[in-house]
C-alpha positions as CSV (number, residue, x, y, z in Angstrom):
1,X,0.0,0.0,0.0
2,X,1.4,3.5,-0.9
3,X,2.1,5.6,2.2
4,X,-0.2,8.5,1.3
5,X,-3.1,6.1,0.7
6,X,-2.2,4.5,4.0
7,X,-2.4,8.1,5.8
8,X,-5.6,9.2,3.8
9,X,-7.2,5.5,4.8
10,X,-6.3,6.3,8.5
11,X,-7.8,9.8,8.4
12,X,-10.9,8.7,7.0
13,X,-11.5,5.8,9.3
14,X,-10.5,8.2,12.3
15,X,-13.0,10.9,11.2
16,X,-15.8,8.5,10.9
17,X,-15.1,6.7,14.4
18,X,-14.9,10.0,16.0
19,X,-18.2,11.1,14.4
20,X,-20.0,8.1,15.5
21,X,-18.9,8.3,19.1
22,X,-19.4,12.2,19.5
23,X,-22.8,12.3,17.9
24,X,-24.3,9.7,20.0
25,X,-22.8,11.6,23.2
26,X,-24.4,14.7,22.1
27,X,-27.8,13.0,21.6
28,X,-27.5,11.2,25.1
29,X,-26.6,14.8,26.6
30,X,-29.6,16.6,25.2
31,X,-31.8,14.0,26.9
32,X,-29.9,14.4,30.3
33,X,-31.1,16.2,33.5
34,X,-28.0,18.8,32.9
35,X,-29.3,19.8,29.5
36,X,-32.7,20.3,30.9
37,X,-31.4,22.3,33.8
38,X,-29.4,24.7,31.6
39,X,-32.6,25.2,29.5
40,X,-34.5,26.0,32.4
41,X,-31.8,28.7,33.3
42,X,-32.2,30.2,30.0
43,X,-35.9,30.6,30.4
44,X,-35.2,32.0,33.9
45,X,-33.4,35.2,32.5
46,X,-35.4,35.5,29.4
47,X,-36.8,38.8,30.6
48,X,-33.6,40.1,32.3
49,X,-31.3,42.8,30.7
50,X,-28.6,41.3,28.7
51,X,-26.0,42.4,31.2
52,X,-27.7,40.4,34.1
53,X,-28.0,37.3,31.8
54,X,-25.5,34.6,31.0
55,X,-24.7,33.0,27.7
56,X,-22.9,29.8,27.3
57,X,-19.9,30.5,25.1
58,X,-17.4,28.7,23.0
59,X,-14.1,30.4,22.0
60,X,-13.2,29.9,18.3
61,X,-16.3,27.9,17.9
62,X,-15.5,27.1,14.1
63,X,-11.9,25.6,14.8
64,X,-13.4,22.1,15.2
65,X,-12.1,18.4,14.4
66,X,-15.7,18.1,12.9
67,X,-14.4,20.0,10.0
68,X,-11.0,18.8,9.7
69,X,-9.6,17.6,6.3
70,X,-6.1,17.0,4.9
71,X,-5.3,20.8,4.8
72,X,-7.3,22.5,7.7
73,X,-8.3,22.4,11.4
74,X,-5.4,20.3,12.6
75,X,-5.0,22.7,15.6
76,X,-8.5,22.6,16.8
77,X,-10.3,24.4,19.8
78,X,-13.1,22.1,19.5
79,X,-14.2,18.5,19.0
80,X,-17.8,19.0,17.8
81,X,-19.5,20.8,14.9
82,X,-21.2,24.3,15.4
83,X,-24.6,22.9,15.5
84,X,-23.5,20.1,17.9
85,X,-22.2,22.9,20.1
86,X,-25.7,24.6,19.8
87,X,-27.5,21.5,20.7
88,X,-25.6,21.0,23.8
89,X,-26.7,24.6,24.8
90,X,-24.1,27.0,23.7
91,X,-25.6,30.4,23.0
92,X,-22.7,32.4,22.1
93,X,-20.2,31.5,19.3
94,X,-17.1,32.9,17.9
95,X,-16.3,32.9,14.1
96,X,-13.1,34.4,12.8
97,X,-13.6,35.4,9.1
98,X,-10.8,36.1,6.7
99,X,-10.9,37.4,3.2
100,X,-8.0,35.2,1.6
101,X,-7.6,32.8,-1.2
102,X,-10.4,34.7,-3.1
103,X,-13.3,33.9,-0.4
104,X,-14.4,34.5,2.9
105,X,-13.0,31.6,5.0
106,X,-13.2,30.5,8.7
107,X,-9.6,30.5,9.5
108,X,-7.5,30.4,12.7
109,X,-4.9,32.7,11.6
110,X,-3.1,36.1,12.0
111,X,-4.3,39.4,10.9
112,X,-2.3,38.9,7.5
113,X,-3.9,35.4,7.3
114,X,-0.9,33.4,8.1
115,X,-2.2,30.0,9.2
116,X,-5.1,30.2,6.7
117,X,-5.5,27.6,4.1
118,X,-7.5,27.2,0.9
119,X,-8.9,24.0,2.4
120,X,-10.5,26.1,5.4
121,X,-14.4,26.1,5.6
122,X,-16.2,29.0,3.8
123,X,-17.8,31.4,6.0
124,X,-20.9,31.2,4.3
125,X,-21.3,27.4,5.0
126,X,-20.8,28.2,8.8
127,X,-23.8,30.7,8.6
128,X,-25.8,28.3,6.7
129,X,-25.3,25.8,9.5
130,X,-26.4,28.2,12.1
131,X,-29.5,29.6,10.2
132,X,-30.7,25.9,9.5
133,X,-30.4,25.2,13.3
134,X,-32.3,28.5,14.3
135,X,-35.1,27.8,11.9
136,X,-36.0,24.5,13.4
137,X,-39.3,24.8,15.3
138,X,-37.7,23.7,18.3
139,X,-35.2,26.3,18.5
140,X,-37.6,29.3,17.7
141,X,-37.3,30.4,21.4
142,X,-33.5,30.7,21.3
143,X,-31.4,33.7,21.0
144,X,-27.7,33.7,19.8
145,X,-24.8,36.2,20.0
146,X,-22.3,35.7,17.3
147,X,-19.0,37.2,17.7
148,X,-17.5,38.1,14.4
149,X,-13.6,38.4,14.7
150,X,-13.1,40.0,11.3
151,X,-9.8,40.1,9.1
152,X,-11.6,40.9,5.9
153,X,-9.3,43.8,5.0
154,X,-12.3,46.4,4.5
155,X,-14.4,43.8,2.4
156,X,-17.3,44.3,5.0
157,X,-20.2,44.4,2.6
158,X,-19.3,40.9,1.2
159,X,-19.7,39.5,4.9
160,X,-23.0,41.5,5.3
161,X,-24.1,40.1,1.9
162,X,-23.6,36.5,3.3
163,X,-25.3,37.2,6.6
164,X,-28.4,38.9,4.8
165,X,-28.7,36.1,2.6
166,X,-28.9,33.5,5.3
167,X,-29.9,35.2,8.6
168,X,-31.2,38.6,7.3
169,X,-34.8,38.4,8.8
170,X,-33.4,37.0,12.1
171,X,-30.8,39.5,12.9
172,X,-31.4,42.2,15.6
173,X,-29.8,45.0,13.9
174,X,-28.4,48.3,15.4
175,X,-29.3,50.2,12.4
176,X,-26.5,52.5,12.7
177,X,-23.1,52.7,14.5
178,X,-23.8,51.7,18.0
179,X,-22.7,49.5,20.8
180,X,-24.8,46.4,22.0
181,X,-27.3,47.7,24.6
182,X,-27.1,46.1,27.9
183,X,-30.7,47.1,28.9
184,X,-32.5,44.9,26.3
185,X,-33.4,41.3,27.1
186,X,-33.8,38.3,25.0
187,X,-37.6,38.6,25.1
188,X,-37.0,41.9,23.5
189,X,-35.1,40.2,20.5
190,X,-37.7,37.5,20.0
191,X,-40.5,39.9,20.3
192,X,-39.0,41.9,17.4
193,X,-39.2,38.7,15.5
194,X,-35.2,38.2,15.7
195,X,-32.9,35.7,17.2
196,X,-29.5,36.7,16.4
197,X,-27.3,39.4,17.7
198,X,-24.1,40.0,15.9
199,X,-21.1,41.7,17.5
200,X,-17.5,42.6,16.7
201,X,-18.1,45.3,14.3
202,X,-16.1,48.6,13.9
203,X,-18.5,50.7,11.9
204,X,-16.1,50.3,9.0
205,X,-18.9,50.8,6.5
206,X,-22.5,52.0,6.3
207,X,-24.1,48.4,5.8
208,X,-21.5,46.8,8.3
209,X,-22.6,49.3,10.9
210,X,-26.3,48.9,10.3
211,X,-25.7,45.2,10.7
212,X,-23.1,44.3,13.2
213,X,-22.8,45.9,16.8
214,X,-19.7,47.9,17.4
215,X,-19.1,45.9,20.5
216,X,-16.5,43.2,21.8
217,X,-17.0,41.4,25.1
218,X,-15.2,43.3,27.9
219,X,-12.3,40.8,28.5
220,X,-10.1,40.3,31.5
221,X,-8.5,36.9,31.6
222,X,-6.5,35.4,34.6
223,X,-7.7,38.4,36.9
224,X,-11.3,37.3,38.0
225,X,-11.9,37.3,41.7
226,X,-14.6,34.8,42.8
227,X,-17.5,35.8,45.5
228,X,-17.7,38.1,47.5
229,X,-15.6,40.1,45.5
230,X,-17.2,39.1,42.0
231,X,-14.8,41.7,40.1
232,X,-11.6,41.7,38.0
233,X,-8.6,43.6,38.1
234,X,-10.0,45.8,35.5
235,X,-13.9,45.6,36.1
236,X,-15.8,46.5,39.1
237,X,-18.2,44.4,41.0
238,X,-21.4,46.4,39.5
239,X,-19.7,46.5,36.1
240,X,-19.3,42.6,36.1
241,X,-22.9,42.0,37.3
242,X,-24.5,44.2,34.8
243,X,-22.4,43.6,31.5
244,X,-21.3,40.6,29.6
245,X,-17.8,40.3,30.8
246,X,-15.7,37.5,29.5
247,X,-13.0,35.1,30.3
248,X,-12.0,32.4,28.0
249,X,-9.4,29.8,27.6
250,X,-7.4,28.8,24.2
251,X,-6.0,25.2,24.0
252,X,-4.4,25.5,20.6
253,X,-0.6,25.1,19.7
254,X,-0.8,28.6,18.0
255,X,-1.7,30.2,21.0
256,X,1.0,28.2,23.1
257,X,3.7,29.1,20.5
258,X,2.8,32.5,19.4
259,X,0.7,34.0,22.2
260,X,0.2,34.0,26.1
261,X,-2.6,31.6,26.7
262,X,-5.0,32.5,29.4
263,X,-6.0,30.1,32.4
264,X,-7.8,27.0,31.9
265,X,-11.5,27.1,32.6
266,X,-12.1,24.6,35.3
267,X,-15.3,23.3,36.8
268,X,-14.5,25.3,40.0
269,X,-13.8,28.5,37.8
270,X,-16.9,28.1,36.0
271,X,-19.0,27.7,39.2
272,X,-17.3,30.8,40.6
273,X,-18.0,32.8,37.5
274,X,-21.7,31.6,37.5
275,X,-22.0,32.7,41.3
276,X,-21.0,36.2,40.3
277,X,-23.1,36.3,37.0
278,X,-20.0,36.4,34.9
279,X,-22.0,36.7,31.6
280,X,-19.4,34.9,29.1
281,X,-17.2,32.1,30.0
282,X,-15.3,30.8,26.9
283,X,-14.8,27.0,26.7
284,X,-12.5,25.0,24.6
285,X,-12.6,21.3,23.7
286,X,-16.4,21.2,25.0
287,X,-17.5,17.6,25.6
288,X,-20.9,16.1,25.9
289,X,-21.4,15.9,29.8
290,X,-18.6,18.2,30.2
291,X,-18.0,18.9,33.8
292,X,-17.5,22.5,33.1
293,X,-20.7,22.8,31.5
294,X,-22.5,21.0,34.5
295,X,-20.8,23.5,36.8
296,X,-22.7,26.1,35.1
297,X,-25.8,25.1,36.6
298,X,-26.5,27.2,39.7
299,X,-30.3,26.6,39.9
300,X,-31.9,23.1,40.3
301,X,-30.7,20.5,42.5
302,X,-29.3,17.3,40.6
303,X,-32.2,15.4,39.2
304,X,-34.8,18.1,40.1
305,X,-37.6,18.8,39.1
306,X,-38.9,15.3,39.4
307,X,-42.5,16.0,40.4
308,X,-42.5,13.3,42.9
309,X,-45.9,11.7,43.4
310,X,-47.4,13.7,40.7
311,X,-48.0,16.8,42.9
312,X,-44.9,19.0,43.1
313,X,-45.5,22.1,41.0
314,X,-43.9,24.9,43.1
315,X,-40.2,25.6,43.6
316,X,-38.3,26.1,46.8
317,X,-34.7,27.0,47.5
318,X,-33.0,24.6,49.7
319,X,-30.2,24.9,52.2
320,X,-27.5,24.4,49.5
321,X,-28.9,27.1,47.5
322,X,-30.3,24.8,44.8
323,X,-33.9,24.6,43.8
324,X,-36.4,21.7,44.3
325,X,-40.0,21.1,43.3
326,X,-42.5,20.7,46.0
327,X,-46.1,20.5,46.9
328,X,-47.6,24.0,46.6
329,X,-49.6,23.3,49.7
330,X,-46.5,22.9,52.0
331,X,-45.8,25.9,54.4
332,X,-42.6,27.8,54.1
333,X,-41.2,31.4,54.1
334,X,-41.1,33.6,51.2
335,X,-38.3,34.9,49.0
336,X,-38.9,38.5,48.5
337,X,-36.8,41.0,46.0
338,X,-36.5,44.9,45.7
339,X,-35.6,45.5,42.1
340,X,-34.6,49.0,42.8
341,X,-32.2,48.2,45.5
342,X,-31.4,44.6,44.6
343,X,-32.1,43.5,48.0
344,X,-33.3,40.1,49.0
345,X,-35.4,39.4,52.1
346,X,-37.1,36.6,53.6
347,X,-40.4,36.5,55.4
348,X,-40.8,35.4,59.0
349,X,-44.0,34.1,58.1
350,X,-44.8,30.5,56.6
351,X,-47.5,29.9,54.4
352,X,-48.6,28.0,51.0
353,X,-46.9,29.1,48.0
354,X,-49.9,31.2,46.6
355,X,-49.5,33.7,49.4
356,X,-46.1,34.6,48.4
357,X,-47.0,38.1,46.8
358,X,-49.2,38.9,49.7
359,X,-46.8,38.0,52.3
360,X,-43.7,39.9,50.6
361,X,-45.7,43.2,50.5
362,X,-47.1,42.7,54.0
363,X,-43.8,42.3,55.7
364,X,-41.4,44.4,53.7
365,X,-43.7,46.9,51.8
366,X,-44.8,47.8,48.2
367,X,-41.3,47.7,46.8
368,X,-40.6,44.0,47.7
369,X,-42.1,41.2,45.3
370,X,-42.2,37.5,45.5
371,X,-39.4,36.4,43.2
372,X,-37.0,33.9,42.1
373,X,-33.4,34.5,41.3
374,X,-32.7,34.9,37.6
375,X,-28.8,34.4,38.0
376,X,-26.2,32.9,40.3
377,X,-25.4,36.1,42.0
378,X,-28.9,36.8,43.0
379,X,-29.3,33.1,44.0
380,X,-26.3,33.6,46.3
381,X,-27.8,36.8,47.9
382,X,-31.0,34.9,48.5
383,X,-29.1,32.1,50.3
384,X,-27.4,34.6,52.6
385,X,-30.8,36.3,53.5
386,X,-32.2,32.9,54.3
387,X,-29.3,31.7,56.5
388,X,-29.2,35.0,58.2
389,X,-32.7,34.2,59.6
390,X,-31.8,30.4,60.3
391,X,-34.2,29.0,57.7
392,X,-33.2,26.0,55.4
393,X,-35.9,26.3,52.7
394,X,-37.9,29.1,51.3
395,X,-40.4,29.3,48.4
396,X,-39.4,31.1,45.2
397,X,-41.8,32.5,42.7
398,X,-41.3,29.8,40.2
399,X,-43.8,27.1,39.1
400,X,-45.2,24.8,36.4
401,X,-48.8,24.7,37.9
402,X,-50.2,25.7,34.5
403,X,-48.5,23.0,32.5
404,X,-46.4,20.1,33.8
405,X,-42.7,20.7,32.9
406,X,-43.0,24.2,31.6
407,X,-41.4,26.0,34.7
408,X,-41.7,29.8,34.4
409,X,-40.9,32.6,36.7
410,X,-43.9,34.5,38.1
411,X,-42.9,37.6,36.1
412,X,-42.1,35.7,32.8
413,X,-42.6,38.1,29.9
414,X,-45.0,37.8,27.2
415,X,-42.8,36.4,24.4
416,X,-43.7,35.9,20.7
417,X,-41.0,34.1,18.9
418,X,-40.4,34.3,15.1
419,X,-42.7,32.2,13.2
420,X,-42.4,30.5,9.8
421,X,-43.7,32.6,6.9
422,X,-45.7,29.6,5.6
423,X,-44.3,30.6,2.2
424,X,-43.0,27.9,0.0
425,X,-39.3,28.5,-0.2
426,X,-37.4,26.2,-2.8
427,X,-33.7,25.7,-1.4
428,X,-30.7,23.4,-2.0
429,X,-30.1,20.9,0.9
430,X,-26.4,20.6,1.2
431,X,-24.4,18.3,3.4
432,X,-21.3,18.9,5.2
433,X,-19.4,16.8,2.6
434,X,-20.4,20.0,0.3
435,X,-22.8,17.8,-1.9
436,X,-26.4,18.6,-2.5
437,X,-29.5,16.2,-2.4
438,X,-30.4,15.5,-6.0
439,X,-32.7,13.4,-8.3
440,X,-30.8,10.7,-10.4
441,X,-31.0,11.9,-14.2
442,X,-33.4,14.9,-13.0
443,X,-36.2,12.2,-13.3
444,X,-39.5,12.4,-11.5
445,X,-41.1,9.2,-11.7
446,X,-41.9,7.2,-8.6
447,X,-38.9,5.3,-7.4
448,X,-36.4,7.7,-8.9
449,X,-33.3,7.5,-6.9
450,X,-32.0,10.2,-4.6
451,X,-28.4,10.9,-4.4
452,X,-25.7,13.6,-3.7
453,X,-24.2,15.6,-6.5
454,X,-22.2,18.7,-6.9
455,X,-24.5,21.8,-6.1
456,X,-25.9,23.3,-9.3
457,X,-29.4,24.6,-8.2
458,X,-31.5,23.2,-10.9
459,X,-35.0,22.2,-9.8
460,X,-33.9,18.6,-9.2
461,X,-31.8,20.1,-6.2
462,X,-34.5,22.4,-4.9
463,X,-36.5,21.1,-2.0
464,X,-39.0,22.3,0.4
465,X,-40.3,20.8,3.9
466,X,-44.1,21.3,4.6
467,X,-45.8,21.8,7.9
468,X,-46.3,18.0,8.1
469,X,-42.5,17.1,7.8
470,X,-42.8,15.9,4.2
471,X,-39.9,17.0,1.8
472,X,-41.1,17.9,-1.7
473,X,-39.0,18.5,-4.9
474,X,-39.6,21.4,-7.1
475,X,-39.2,19.2,-10.3
476,X,-42.3,17.4,-9.1
477,X,-43.9,19.2,-6.1
478,X,-46.5,16.3,-5.6
479,X,-43.6,13.9,-5.0
480,X,-41.8,13.7,-1.8
481,X,-38.7,12.0,-0.2
482,X,-39.7,8.5,0.7
483,X,-38.1,5.6,2.6
484,X,-38.7,2.7,0.3
485,X,-41.1,0.1,1.6
486,X,-41.4,2.0,4.9
487,X,-38.4,0.2,5.9
488,X,-36.5,1.0,9.0
489,X,-33.2,-0.8,8.6
490,X,-29.8,0.3,7.8
491,X,-29.3,0.5,4.0
492,X,-32.9,1.0,3.3
493,X,-33.1,3.0,0.0
494,X,-34.4,6.6,0.1
495,X,-36.2,7.6,-3.2
496,X,-38.8,9.9,-4.7
497,X,-42.4,8.9,-4.3
498,X,-46.1,10.3,-4.7
499,X,-46.6,12.4,-1.4
500,X,-49.0,10.6,1.1
501,X,-49.5,10.8,4.8
502,X,-47.4,7.7,5.8
503,X,-44.7,7.9,8.6
504,X,-42.0,6.8,5.9
505,X,-42.3,10.3,4.4
506,X,-42.4,12.4,7.7
507,X,-38.9,13.8,8.4
508,X,-38.1,15.3,11.9
509,X,-35.2,17.4,12.6
510,X,-32.8,15.9,14.9
511,X,-29.5,16.8,16.7
512,X,-26.5,17.7,14.3
513,X,-29.2,19.1,11.7
514,X,-29.9,15.7,10.9
515,X,-33.2,14.5,9.3
516,X,-34.8,11.4,11.2
517,X,-37.7,9.4,9.8
518,X,-40.7,9.5,12.1
519,X,-41.4,5.7,12.4
520,X,-37.8,5.2,13.5
521,X,-36.2,8.4,15.0
522,X,-32.8,6.8,15.5
523,X,-32.4,6.4,11.8
524,X,-31.1,9.3,9.7
525,X,-30.9,10.5,6.0
526,X,-27.5,9.5,5.1
527,X,-25.5,9.0,1.8
528,X,-23.8,5.6,1.1
529,X,-20.1,5.9,1.3
530,X,-20.2,9.7,0.7
531,X,-16.4,10.1,0.4
532,X,-16.7,8.8,-3.3
533,X,-18.5,11.8,-4.4
534,X,-21.3,12.3,-7.0
535,X,-23.7,9.8,-7.8
536,X,-23.6,8.0,-4.1
537,X,-27.2,7.1,-3.1
538,X,-29.1,8.3,-0.3
539,X,-30.2,5.6,2.4
540,X,-31.1,5.1,5.9
541,X,-28.6,4.6,8.5
542,X,-28.2,4.9,12.1
543,X,-27.7,8.4,13.3
544,X,-24.0,9.0,14.0
545,X,-24.0,12.9,13.0
546,X,-21.0,12.8,10.7
547,X,-20.6,15.0,7.6
548,X,-23.1,13.0,5.3
549,X,-25.8,13.4,7.9
550,X,-25.6,17.3,8.6
551,X,-27.9,18.9,6.2
552,X,-28.0,22.6,5.8
553,X,-30.7,24.7,3.7
554,X,-28.6,26.3,1.1
């Protein structure tokens, strides 16, 4: 065997093996208690000013083994793809965009593009991946911050063209040269019909200033001081608690050789940061069930809420500062908060949960409301107030009485997330091998094989998914992507067939931007032997999250 072929084969096998292991881990994590607890925390701070919220963040999010090839990303910050990071709960990502090799590329390089490669992933492909994730029905309540570290030599309008093409209607735009306001909330963004805030701008052109906030995260690595100080050498306690202050790590060899790498983000440091409401803590080498991500949970106690006995619909704070669900008919003191002064008090009187608002105002006056901490710093202050009175447990204004599992704070804002326009949009479906879903010979008869092909945009490559989950083709809009014979086993062919209401034409979106067939959700739309390029047919295969199963609208 020739040495180059041996190395190539080893690279392919290693990439496939890693995808199989990692994707299954991501899916397992999305079904875990930790993932649910982090999701609940994002709901808790939905109405808070941005400066008092937190966004789980990855540093150099694009620089990942998931996109590695023979010429790029061999010094990665990450293991997982962008969409896998989002599936795990990351809500702030960083993309370094360079104008080099005649394109906008996602490159881990210097200002003069040293370190960039012609094999680096296109910026547009990264944006398509994120846009596809955002537009899934289950993600319409999610708000992202995308930090664009630009090295585009003034070619700002080309970047804006890409952003407008794929994210345009979802971008919360500044409109003119301005910094990211800390007084708006995620709810404000959603109610404006948007989901994305872009930062990293410099007002270098009119369109750039209208699209990207002239803002970078205030950063002070290696100088964070935990509670009770909750400050850095550069930023005060008040500034840290009311702004999106950042610390981050950098695990790459490039940083080791040419820079001064900041401290590692350990689970202990993550927990300390969350207790101070440090808004942006940047992780490298994020893993499923990562102990640092789990350390970001400041609210629910492990494996809570559990609705024990089917009657626990109100939340209490335990002695350890964590939340537990309990019967609303239990009698406990109440957590009361003065939003003007930031002070927490606990009532001397105990009663059932429904009397919280009355008891807070009865004991402390009209400025105090029955409330629940919305961040780790406020949770610590409540714990202090409770302990000062010798109480172990107090009611907080947080419940799922209206709908089991839908835990909302009492002051949860009215939110109307962006909705699908309902219009038919014919678009290409592109996998992370760079190939598009296509009809063999552009035929439209029942049984026509569906395969991958170089993207060209003819009608045979244009698809639309309806509200029932069926995927239609523009060449024959009454024909849909169908699993042959309603099979569910590995290798079952996927072809074109007259649309019907059978489960073997209903495709669900899963982790990694995958398509899952509804009658066997562990099976994904895949390409047989995708490495060999054009003409390799579509089939059903157990989900692994590799490049041939990650499909973005193009």
